[in-house]
N, C-alpha and C positions, 0 to 999 in steps of 0.2 A: 910782631905782626898783629897780635890780638889787641894789644894796648892801643895801637893806632886806630882801631875800629871802634873804640869806646867813645861814648858821647862826652862832651866837655863836662867838667865837674860843675854841678849846680844847674845843669840844663833841665829846665822845667818840662821839656818835651820828652825826656828820656823815659824808657819803659819802666824803670824802677820808681819814677815819680808819679805814675798813674794811679788813680783810685780804682779803676776797673781794668781787668785783664782784657786782652783781645777777644777772649771767649765770652765776655759779658759778666763774669763773676768778680766779686770784690777782691782786692789784693789784701792778703793777710796783714801785712805791715800797716796798711791804712787803718784797719780795724784796731790793731794794738795801739796805735798812736791816739786814735779818737776815743777809745773806750777804756784804756788801761786804768786811769785813775777812778773813773766812775764804777768799774766792776770791782776793784780791789781796795780803793782808798789808800793806795801806796804811792808815794811820789816818785819812787825810783822805778823807771820803766824797765830797766834791765832785770831787776829783781822780780818784777811782775811777770815778765815773759818766762824767766827760768823757773820760778817757784810756783806760779799759778797756772799759766797757760800750758807750759810744757812739763808739768810736775812728774808725770809718769816716765817721760823720756829721761829727765834728769835723775830720777830715782834709779832707773836702769843703768845709767852711766856710773852712778855712785856704787852700785852693787858690783859692777865689773871691776872698778878700781879697787874696791875693798877685797874682792876675791883674789885679785892679782897680788895685793899687798900681803894677804894671809899666806898665799902660796910661796911668795919670796921669803917670808918669815920662816916657814917650815923648812924650806930648802936650805937656807943659810944657817939654821939652827941644828941641822942634822949632824950628828957626831959619828966619827969613823972609828 
């Protein structure tokens, strides 16, 4: 049902393709595409978004995974 309501792929009028939200503010993705190289001088846009624009969020995810790995290590290492 949901997939049937999606706009056709590549539709220029789709909401995701817009530069401005209905509320009048800029779409974040448009900013990333337009200014990623100018802000960071890195040609890989995915690396720019993960490492520069969302660095604190990515750091938090790394800390959670690291804590989980340490917890698994100590549980599996436990001797009876």
